[in-house]
N, CA and C atoms as an extended XYZ file, in Angstrom:
264
Properties=species:S:1:pos:R:3:atomname:S:1:resname:S:1:resid:I:1 pbc="F F F"
N       185.999      150.177      230.769 N   MET     1
C       187.341      149.808      231.110 CA  MET     1
C       188.287      150.295      230.010 C   MET     1
N       189.427      150.785      230.410 N   ARG     2
C       190.393      151.339      229.465 CA  ARG     2
C       191.065      150.225      228.674 C   ARG     2
N       191.217      150.455      227.392 N   LYS     3
C       191.861      149.490      226.497 CA  LYS     3
C       193.375      149.673      226.588 C   LYS     3
N       194.086      148.578      226.687 N   SER     4
C       195.540      148.614      226.766 CA  SER     4
C       196.140      149.006      225.422 C   SER     4
N       197.252      149.711      225.467 N   LYS     5
C       197.913      150.065      224.223 CA  LYS     5
C       198.819      148.940      223.734 C   LYS     5
N       198.894      147.862      224.513 N   PHE     6
C       199.680      146.699      224.137 CA  PHE     6
C       198.755      145.559      223.738 C   PHE     6
N       199.115      144.873      222.675 N   THR     7
C       198.345      143.702      222.275 CA  THR     7
C       198.736      142.531      223.169 C   THR     7
N       197.900      141.506      223.144 N   GLU     8
C       198.193      140.355      223.978 CA  GLU     8
C       199.458      139.644      223.520 C   GLU     8
N       199.740      139.679      222.240 N   SER     9
C       200.974      139.056      221.757 CA  SER     9
C       202.200      139.822      222.253 C   SER     9
N       202.095      141.155      222.349 N   GLN    10
C       203.201      141.942      222.894 CA  GLN    10
C       203.394      141.647      224.382 C   GLN    10
N       202.291      141.484      225.080 N   ILE    11
C       202.364      141.170      226.505 CA  ILE    11
C       203.018      139.805      226.699 C   ILE    11
N       202.605      138.822      225.905 N   LEU    12
C       203.200      137.487      226.005 CA  LEU    12
C       204.687      137.526      225.685 C   LEU    12
N       205.083      138.331      224.698 N   ALA    13
C       206.499      138.448      224.349 CA  ALA    13
C       207.297      139.026      225.515 C   ALA    13
N       206.745      140.021      226.189 N   ALA    14
C       207.426      140.615      227.343 CA  ALA    14
C       207.550      139.601      228.475 C   ALA    14
N       206.506      138.828      228.692 N   LEU    15
C       206.559      137.803      229.739 CA  LEU    15
C       207.591      136.731      229.404 C   LEU    15
N       207.688      136.372      228.142 N   LYS    16
C       208.673      135.360      227.717 CA  LYS    16
C       210.098      135.885      227.914 C   LYS    16
N       210.304      137.190      227.658 N   GLN    17
C       211.633      137.780      227.881 CA  GLN    17
C       212.033      137.660      229.343 C   GLN    17
N       211.094      137.939      230.233 N   ALA    18
C       211.391      137.863      231.664 CA  ALA    18
C       211.625      136.414      232.089 C   ALA    18
N       210.884      135.487      231.497 N   GLU    19
C       211.073      134.078      231.828 CA  GLU    19
C       212.420      133.564      231.334 C   GLU    19
N       212.926      134.156      230.262 N   SER    20
C       214.201      133.703      229.709 CA  SER    20
C       215.398      134.170      230.537 C   SER    20
N       215.163      135.016      231.507 N   GLY    21
C       216.254      135.418      232.393 CA  GLY    21
C       216.543      136.894      232.414 C   GLY    21
N       215.924      137.669      231.564 N   LEU    22
C       216.117      139.118      231.559 CA  LEU    22
C       215.458      139.705      232.807 C   LEU    22
N       216.132      140.605      233.513 N   PRO    23
C       215.519      141.198      234.707 CA  PRO    23
C       214.217      141.938      234.373 C   PRO    23
N       213.277      141.858      235.285 N   VAL    24
C       211.956      142.454      235.079 CA  VAL    24
C       212.067      143.952      234.851 C   VAL    24
N       212.921      144.615      235.603 N   ASN    25
C       213.069      146.067      235.434 CA  ASN    25
C       213.557      146.424      234.038 C   ASN    25
N       214.447      145.614      233.466 N   ASP    26
C       214.927      145.870      232.112 CA  ASP    26
C       213.816      145.681      231.082 C   ASP    26
N       213.030      144.636      231.259 N   VAL    27
C       211.904      144.382      230.341 CA  VAL    27
C       210.919      145.538      230.415 C   VAL    27
N       210.619      145.979      231.635 N   CYS    28
C       209.673      147.084      231.822 CA  CYS    28
C       210.193      148.369      231.175 C   CYS    28
N       211.461      148.610      231.322 N   ARG    29
C       212.056      149.811      230.731 CA  ARG    29
C       212.005      149.751      229.205 C   ARG    29
N       212.241      148.579      228.640 N   GLN    30
C       212.229      148.427      227.179 CA  GLN    30
C       210.854      148.697      226.586 C   GLN    30
N       209.814      148.186      227.239 N   ILE    31
C       208.480      148.338      226.666 CA  ILE    31
C       207.740      149.557      227.206 C   ILE    31
N       208.245      150.150      228.263 N   GLY    32
C       207.667      151.389      228.769 CA  GLY    32
C       206.481      151.213      229.692 C   GLY    32
N       206.555      150.216      230.575 N   VAL    33
C       205.499      150.026      231.571 CA  VAL    33
C       206.127      149.946      232.952 C   VAL    33
N       205.297      150.090      233.961 N   SER    34
C       205.792      149.990      235.324 CA  SER    34
C       205.893      148.519      235.727 C   SER    34
N       206.731      148.233      236.711 N   PRO    35
C       206.802      146.843      237.190 CA  PRO    35
C       205.461      146.341      237.730 C   PRO    35
N       204.666      147.226      238.296 N   ALA    36
C       203.351      146.804      238.801 CA  ALA    36
C       202.467      146.302      237.663 C   ALA    36
N       202.502      146.999      236.539 N   THR    37
C       201.742      146.561      235.367 CA  THR    37
C       202.255      145.219      234.876 C   THR    37
N       203.567      145.067      234.861 N   PHE    38
C       204.154      143.804      234.421 CA  PHE    38
C       203.682      142.654      235.299 C   PHE    38
N       203.674      142.860      236.604 N   TYR    39
C       203.254      141.786      237.513 CA  TYR    39
C       201.756      141.492      237.395 C   TYR    39
N       200.949      142.500      237.074 N   LYS    40
C       199.531      142.255      236.806 CA  LYS    40
C       199.374      141.396      235.559 C   LYS    40
N       200.173      141.707      234.539 N   TRP    41
C       200.154      140.902      233.319 CA  TRP    41
C       200.561      139.469      233.624 C   TRP    41
N       201.586      139.312      234.449 N   ARG    42
C       202.052      137.971      234.777 CA  ARG    42
C       200.974      137.180      235.513 C   ARG    42
N       200.260      137.856      236.400 N   ALA    43
C       199.180      137.181      237.121 CA  ALA    43
C       198.061      136.758      236.174 C   ALA    43
N       197.785      137.586      235.183 N   LYS    44
C       196.677      137.290      234.272 CA  LYS    44
C       197.087      136.345      233.148 C   LYS    44
N       198.246      136.578      232.543 N   TYR    45
C       198.645      135.840      231.349 CA  TYR    45
C       199.774      134.846      231.574 C   TYR    45
N       200.285      134.731      232.776 N   GLY    46
C       201.437      133.876      233.020 CA  GLY    46
C       201.179      132.425      232.644 C   GLY    46
N       202.076      131.854      231.878 N   GLY    47
C       201.985      130.454      231.498 CA  GLY    47
C       201.058      130.154      230.341 C   GLY    47
N       200.538      131.169      229.670 N   LEU    48
C       199.626      130.938      228.548 CA  LEU    48
C       200.356      130.977      227.216 C   LEU    48
N       199.886      130.166      226.286 N   ASP    49
C       200.354      130.233      224.899 CA  ASP    49
C       199.412      131.148      224.128 C   ASP    49
N       199.740      131.400      222.879 N   ALA    50
C       198.871      132.230      222.042 CA  ALA    50
C       197.529      131.542      221.810 C   ALA    50
N       197.534      130.212      221.630 N   SER    51
C       196.277      129.489      221.410 CA  SER    51
C       195.412      129.495      222.666 C   SER    51
N       196.037      129.329      223.827 N   GLU    52
C       195.287      129.367      225.083 CA  GLU    52
C       194.724      130.761      225.338 C   GLU    52
N       195.487      131.762      224.936 N   LEU    53
C       195.043      133.143      225.109 CA  LEU    53
C       193.820      133.433      224.250 C   LEU    53
N       193.840      132.966      223.019 N   SER    54
C       192.679      133.183      222.151 CA  SER    54
C       191.472      132.431      222.685 C   SER    54
N       191.662      131.243      223.213 N   ARG    55
C       190.555      130.480      223.807 CA  ARG    55
C       190.006      131.203      225.035 C   ARG    55
N       190.891      131.768      225.852 N   MET    56
C       190.453      132.506      227.029 CA  MET    56
C       189.621      133.718      226.613 C   MET    56
N       190.055      134.416      225.559 N   ARG    57
C       189.316      135.572      225.072 CA  ARG    57
C       187.924      135.158      224.579 C   ARG    57
N       187.845      134.029      223.850 N   GLU    58
C       186.555      133.534      223.378 CA  GLU    58
C       185.630      133.212      224.548 C   GLU    58
N       186.179      132.584      225.574 N   LEU    59
C       185.369      132.246      226.740 CA  LEU    59
C       184.886      133.492      227.480 C   LEU    59
N       185.732      134.515      227.549 N   GLU    60
C       185.323      135.759      228.197 CA  GLU    60
C       184.194      136.431      227.423 C   GLU    60
N       184.279      136.415      226.093 N   GLU    61
C       183.214      136.998      225.273 CA  GLU    61
C       181.918      136.221      225.438 C   GLU    61
N       182.016      134.889      225.440 N   GLU    62
C       180.828      134.061      225.621 CA  GLU    62
C       180.208      134.301      226.990 C   GLU    62
N       181.045      134.432      228.001 N   ASN    63
C       180.561      134.686      229.353 CA  ASN    63
C       179.833      136.024      229.424 C   ASN    63
N       180.364      137.044      228.758 N   ALA    64
C       179.712      138.352      228.754 CA  ALA    64
C       178.344      138.271      228.077 C   ALA    64
N       178.259      137.529      226.976 N   LYS    65
C       176.976      137.365      226.289 CA  LYS    65
C       175.967      136.645      227.171 C   LYS    65
N       176.421      135.602      227.852 N   LEU    66
C       175.521      134.854      228.737 CA  LEU    66
C       175.041      135.712      229.905 C   LEU    66
N       175.915      136.532      230.450 N   LYS    67
C       175.514      137.440      231.528 CA  LYS    67
C       174.458      138.421      231.048 C   LYS    67
N       174.638      138.941      229.831 N   GLN    68
C       173.668      139.868      229.255 CA  GLN    68
C       172.326      139.180      229.052 C   GLN    68
N       172.358      137.956      228.536 N   MET    69
C       171.117      137.202      228.330 CA  MET    69
C       170.407      136.962      229.657 C   MET    69
N       171.161      136.608      230.689 N   TYR    70
C       170.570      136.371      232.000 CA  TYR    70
C       169.935      137.639      232.550 C   TYR    70
N       170.605      138.762      232.387 N   ALA    71
C       170.070      140.021      232.888 CA  ALA    71
C       168.758      140.365      232.183 C   ALA    71
N       168.708      140.175      230.862 N   GLU    72
C       167.482      140.466      230.120 CA  GLU    72
C       166.341      139.543      230.546 C   GLU    72
N       166.628      138.260      230.693 N   LEU    73
C       165.596      137.314      231.106 CA  LEU    73
C       165.118      137.583      232.532 C   LEU    73
N       166.033      137.990      233.375 N   SER    74
C       165.668      138.314      234.747 CA  SER    74
C       164.730      139.521      234.785 C   SER    74
N       165.027      140.534      233.969 N   LEU    75
C       164.148      141.702      233.913 CA  LEU    75
C       162.766      141.336      233.385 C   LEU    75
N       162.721      140.492      232.363 N   ARG    76
C       161.437      140.048      231.824 CA  ARG    76
C       160.632      139.290      232.868 C   ARG    76
N       161.288      138.413      233.597 N   ALA    77
C       160.597      137.629      234.618 CA  ALA    77
C       160.028      138.535      235.702 C   ALA    77
N       160.785      139.521      236.126 N   ARG    78
C       160.279      140.441      237.155 CA  ARG    78
C       159.104      141.262      236.626 C   ARG    78
N       159.184      141.672      235.373 N   ALA    79
C       158.074      142.425      234.789 CA  ALA    79
C       156.822      141.556      234.732 C   ALA    79
N       156.981      140.303      234.370 N   MET    80
C       155.838      139.378      234.334 CA  MET    80
C       155.242      139.197      235.729 C   MET    80
N       156.090      139.101      236.742 N   GLU    81
C       155.604      138.949      238.122 CA  GLU    81
C       154.779      140.161      238.532 C   GLU    81
N       155.222      141.342      238.139 N   VAL    82
C       154.492      142.571      238.484 CA  VAL    82
C       153.131      142.577      237.804 C   VAL    82
N       153.101      142.185      236.533 N   VAL    83
C       151.839      142.159      235.794 CA  VAL    83
C       150.887      141.145      236.408 C   VAL    83
N       151.391      139.977      236.721 N   ILE    84
C       150.546      138.928      237.310 CA  ILE    84
C       150.037      139.354      238.668 C   ILE    84
N       150.884      140.001      239.472 N   ALA    85
C       150.473      140.444      240.796 CA  ALA    85
C       149.378      141.503      240.710 C   ALA    85
N       149.385      142.346      239.693 N   LYS    86
C       148.366      143.384      239.551 CA  LYS    86
C       147.025      142.779      239.133 C   LYS    86
N       147.060      141.679      238.399 N   LYS    87
C       145.824      141.068      237.952 CA  LYS    87
C       145.078      140.401      239.098 C   LYS    87
N       145.787      139.918      240.085 N   PHE    88
C       145.138      139.226      241.198 CA  PHE    88
C       145.111      140.100      242.366 C   PHE    88
């Protein structure tokens, strides 16, 4: 997945500008993104504080680690099933 050239704090600042009453098109023009990107950001980050954002990032990292662990354990279990099936 492509890494954004904007940090999450910059994204939150842009969202706060729009919430304060600045038109979305003006905010988009200032930071150099399309309105579609802005609305995607709003859907993902809307209503979050910096502390909530950091917590969300931690949870996403933990979730990725757990998914990786599950995938490895699942592969091991299937390999064990194959070995056991060959013995009998």
